[in-house]
C-alpha positions as semicolon CSV with decimal commas, in nm:
position;residue;x (nm);y (nm);z (nm)
1;M;0,000;0,000;0,000
2;L;0,131;0,344;-0,092
3;S;0,175;0,603;0,181
4;A;-0,050;0,905;0,215
5;L;0,242;1,118;0,094
6;D;0,281;0,900;-0,218
7;I;-0,090;0,933;-0,291
8;D;-0,089;1,312;-0,250
9;T;0,229;1,352;-0,458
10;A;0,081;1,148;-0,742
11;A;-0,245;1,346;-0,731
12;Q;-0,051;1,673;-0,747
13;A;0,150;1,544;-1,043
14;L;-0,166;1,450;-1,232
15;A;-0,319;1,791;-1,163
16;A;-0,004;1,959;-1,298
17;A;0,000;1,733;-1,604
18;E;-0,355;1,828;-1,692
19;R;-0,294;2,199;-1,626
20;D;0,032;2,215;-1,823
21;R;-0,070;1,964;-2,093
22;R;0,247;1,768;-2,019
23;Q;0,238;1,396;-1,941
24;I;0,404;1,241;-1,637
25;G;0,587;0,908;-1,624
26;L;0,428;0,576;-1,539
27;L;0,320;0,555;-1,176
28;S;0,354;0,179;-1,203
29;L;0,722;0,226;-1,285
30;R;0,777;0,475;-1,003
31;H;0,587;0,256;-0,756
32;P;0,630;-0,110;-0,859
33;A;0,416;-0,229;-0,566
34;I;0,118;-0,008;-0,655
35;T;-0,220;-0,183;-0,634
36;M;-0,558;-0,108;-0,786
37;A;-0,671;0,010;-0,443
38;D;-0,380;0,259;-0,437
39;A;-0,472;0,375;-0,787
40;Y;-0,831;0,448;-0,683
41;R;-0,700;0,642;-0,383
42;I;-0,491;0,857;-0,620
43;Q;-0,794;0,909;-0,844
44;E;-1,006;1,012;-0,544
45;A;-0,740;1,257;-0,424
46;W;-0,695;1,416;-0,767
47;V;-1,064;1,445;-0,854
48;G;-1,141;1,553;-0,498
49;R;-0,922;1,859;-0,554
50;K;-1,130;1,953;-0,859
51;I;-1,457;1,918;-0,670
52;A;-1,320;2,120;-0,377
53;D;-1,232;2,392;-0,629
54;G;-1,594;2,413;-0,745
55;D;-1,634;2,152;-1,019
56;A;-1,951;1,941;-0,995
57;H;-1,968;1,563;-0,983
58;V;-2,228;1,458;-1,245
59;G;-2,172;1,085;-1,289
60;W;-1,935;0,797;-1,351
61;K;-1,763;0,622;-1,637
62;I;-1,703;0,251;-1,664
63;G;-1,406;0,130;-1,866
64;L;-1,230;-0,192;-1,967
65;T;-1,563;-0,368;-2,018
66;S;-1,477;-0,548;-2,341
67;R;-1,299;-0,882;-2,337
68;A;-1,035;-0,757;-2,581
69;M;-0,934;-0,466;-2,354
70;Q;-0,931;-0,685;-2,043
71;Q;-0,707;-0,938;-2,215
72;A;-0,475;-0,659;-2,333
73;L;-0,422;-0,544;-1,973
74;A;-0,431;-0,895;-1,822
75;I;-0,726;-0,820;-1,592
76;D;-1,072;-0,965;-1,553
77;T;-1,258;-0,665;-1,414
78;P;-1,371;-0,324;-1,543
79;D;-1,252;0,005;-1,394
80;S;-1,429;0,333;-1,322
81;G;-1,375;0,706;-1,305
82;Y;-1,556;1,032;-1,230
83;L;-1,756;1,250;-1,467
84;L;-1,745;1,621;-1,384
85;E;-1,945;1,912;-1,522
86;S;-1,628;2,061;-1,674
87;M;-1,597;1,749;-1,892
88;R;-1,940;1,789;-2,055
89;F;-1,969;1,899;-2,420
90;A;-2,282;1,947;-2,629
91;D;-2,354;1,754;-2,946
92;G;-2,175;1,928;-3,234
93;D;-1,937;2,124;-3,013
94;T;-1,589;2,224;-3,124
95;I;-1,326;2,111;-2,874
96;P;-1,079;2,399;-2,833
97;A;-0,726;2,343;-2,959
98;G;-0,494;2,246;-2,676
99;R;-0,774;2,141;-2,441
100;F;-0,635;1,785;-2,423
101;I;-0,295;1,619;-2,458
102;Q;-0,363;1,312;-2,675
103;P;-0,740;1,292;-2,722
104;R;-0,916;0,981;-2,846
105;V;-1,285;0,897;-2,859
106;E;-1,493;0,590;-2,788
107;A;-1,861;0,525;-2,868
108;E;-2,092;0,388;-2,601
109;L;-2,430;0,417;-2,434
110;A;-2,499;0,663;-2,152
111;F;-2,750;0,570;-1,883
112;I;-2,934;0,867;-1,730
113;M;-3,055;0,766;-1,386
114;K;-3,390;0,840;-1,223
115;A;-3,326;0,651;-0,897
116;D;-3,032;0,562;-0,674
117;L;-2,852;0,228;-0,696
118;G;-2,644;0,070;-0,423
119;V;-2,489;-0,256;-0,317
120;G;-2,678;-0,566;-0,428
121;A;-2,837;-0,400;-0,733
122;S;-2,947;-0,651;-0,997
123;L;-2,971;-0,611;-1,372
124;H;-3,347;-0,560;-1,330
125;D;-3,279;-0,289;-1,068
126;V;-3,046;-0,108;-1,308
127;L;-3,303;-0,102;-1,585
128;A;-3,580;0,008;-1,348
129;A;-3,361;0,290;-1,213
130;T;-3,272;0,419;-1,562
131;A;-3,478;0,704;-1,705
132;Y;-3,335;0,662;-2,054
133;V;-3,024;0,573;-2,251
134;M;-2,864;0,786;-2,519
135;P;-2,559;0,788;-2,747
136;V;-2,235;0,932;-2,618
137;L;-1,883;0,992;-2,740
138;E;-1,639;0,960;-2,453
139;I;-1,324;1,168;-2,488
140;L;-1,019;0,994;-2,348
141;D;-0,690;1,159;-2,259
142;T;-0,367;1,038;-2,102
143;R;-0,208;1,253;-1,837
144;I;0,022;0,956;-1,774
145;E;0,240;0,836;-2,062
146;R;0,112;0,539;-2,258
147;Q;0,464;0,397;-2,279
148;D;0,792;0,463;-2,101
149;A;1,045;0,570;-2,363
150;A;1,350;0,426;-2,185
151;S;1,219;0,082;-2,092
152;G;0,943;0,037;-2,347
153;R;0,707;-0,055;-2,066
154;L;0,337;0,013;-2,130
155;R;0,102;0,174;-1,882
156;N;-0,095;-0,081;-1,686
157;V;-0,439;-0,083;-1,526
158;C;-0,313;0,099;-1,215
159;D;-0,183;0,385;-1,428
160;T;-0,515;0,402;-1,609
161;I;-0,725;0,399;-1,290
162;A;-0,514;0,669;-1,125
163;D;-0,558;0,875;-1,443
164;N;-0,936;0,884;-1,376
165;A;-0,980;0,575;-1,595
166;A;-0,843;0,789;-1,884
167;N;-1,161;0,998;-1,892
168;A;-1,141;1,361;-1,999
169;G;-1,478;1,450;-2,151
170;F;-1,809;1,329;-2,288
171;V;-2,049;1,440;-2,562
172;L;-2,413;1,338;-2,525
173;G;-2,638;1,337;-2,829
174;G;-2,887;1,140;-3,031
175;R;-3,235;1,040;-2,922
176;P;-3,301;0,947;-2,556
177;M;-3,496;0,622;-2,525
178;P;-3,626;0,419;-2,229
179;P;-3,412;0,108;-2,176
180;D;-3,708;-0,125;-2,225
181;A;-3,779;0,023;-2,570
182;I;-3,463;-0,117;-2,729
183;D;-3,241;-0,424;-2,714
184;L;-2,926;-0,282;-2,559
185;R;-2,716;-0,577;-2,678
186;W;-2,799;-0,492;-3,040
187;C;-2,752;-0,116;-3,007
188;G;-2,456;-0,028;-3,224
189;A;-2,272;0,258;-3,386
190;I;-2,083;0,341;-3,702
191;V;-1,804;0,576;-3,598
192;S;-1,634;0,802;-3,851
193;R;-1,345;1,048;-3,852
194;N;-1,374;1,314;-4,122
195;A;-1,646;1,110;-4,296
196;V;-1,431;0,795;-4,312
197;V;-1,564;0,497;-4,118
198;E;-1,307;0,396;-3,857
199;E;-1,495;0,156;-3,629
200;T;-1,825;-0,023;-3,583
201;G;-1,952;-0,213;-3,280
202;L;-2,244;-0,352;-3,084
203;G;-2,351;-0,311;-2,723
204;A;-2,306;-0,684;-2,663
205;A;-1,930;-0,626;-2,658
206;V;-1,983;-0,460;-2,319
207;L;-2,013;-0,754;-2,079
208;N;-2,273;-0,906;-2,315
209;Q;-2,521;-0,640;-2,194
210;P;-2,422;-0,275;-2,129
211;A;-2,643;-0,254;-1,819
212;R;-2,428;-0,521;-1,650
213;G;-2,156;-0,262;-1,612
214;L;-2,380;-0,065;-1,380
215;V;-2,433;-0,375;-1,163
216;W;-2,055;-0,396;-1,127
217;L;-2,023;-0,019;-1,069
218;A;-2,283;-0,017;-0,791
219;E;-2,083;-0,280;-0,603
220;R;-1,748;-0,108;-0,655
221;L;-1,877;0,232;-0,547
222;A;-2,043;0,090;-0,236
223;A;-1,706;-0,048;-0,125
224;G;-1,571;0,309;-0,134
225;G;-1,869;0,474;0,031
226;H;-2,027;0,602;-0,292
227;R;-2,334;0,514;-0,495
228;I;-2,498;0,570;-0,830
229;A;-2,742;0,856;-0,771
230;A;-3,056;0,978;-0,940
231;G;-2,978;1,237;-1,206
232;Q;-2,628;1,107;-1,273
233;V;-2,489;1,019;-1,615
234;I;-2,326;0,675;-1,633
235;L;-2,108;0,583;-1,931
236;S;-2,144;0,207;-1,960
237;G;-1,826;0,123;-2,152
238;S;-1,708;0,139;-2,511
239;F;-1,787;-0,118;-2,777
240;I;-1,519;0,011;-3,016
241;R;-1,145;0,061;-2,987
242;P;-1,028;0,417;-2,906
243;I;-0,988;0,638;-3,215
244;E;-0,714;0,902;-3,225
245;C;-0,835;1,262;-3,270
246;P;-0,557;1,485;-3,406
247;P;-0,638;1,852;-3,468
248;G;-0,891;1,894;-3,747
249;S;-1,077;1,572;-3,668
250;T;-1,455;1,571;-3,695
251;M;-1,584;1,266;-3,507
252;S;-1,934;1,134;-3,561
253;A;-2,116;0,823;-3,445
254;D;-2,435;0,700;-3,609
255;F;-2,637;0,492;-3,362
256;G;-2,920;0,414;-3,607
257;P;-3,258;0,438;-3,427
258;L;-3,090;0,619;-3,137
259;G;-2,969;0,901;-3,362
260;S;-2,617;1,038;-3,386
261;V;-2,362;1,240;-3,192
262;A;-2,061;1,439;-3,314
263;C;-1,784;1,680;-3,217
264;H;-1,493;1,855;-3,384
265;F;-1,137;1,891;-3,256
266;A;-0,997;2,231;-3,356
């Protein structure tokens, strides 16, 4: 377990990386004994600073829900991070140049909650507590390097968790629909960059049912004294690989019956 000083130092470094748009080295390399529990403590400390400074907590993101991503990081569990009001963008927004370090986007379903969820929540409870689902583009960024230049070592799950599960923004769009009006497993998207199709995917890639991620999240949050709350936005996990967004990229995702969502990176 990392010391309180280690946790605070790492949180300060992440805050500086985001402010200065300059990545820091791998925490897993600096602290070889770091655990997932340590990484969540760093995430809490870093995001807690933002909330103390006036940002608003508006929801949660779930990541590493697809089998391919779990195998790539040699884990068998998702991860989670905070959504803050400062991360929210409107459908069609232009993302200012220099806002992020190395932005990428993923396509997924957002669950907008109408009731709280806590420990012991079932899949049925998740669906009953959901007001509607809608398309979302999640914007990822990496305040921690993806790879150490000297050793060639890649960031691991602890680096990702500490880095707020790589979350940096989200763009809600499309057509809100009640969860019982659609088959979430067959909800899919065609994702394009500058009108060229880059990825396609189906909701079934997310734990075979996107709502299952919220069952996992309710349990994980309860262990840390949190819960999914009414009014929150929950990003259930991507069903495509991350797509790089260099300056000049217009990203759009066509979700068929659920509509579409887009943004532009200046």
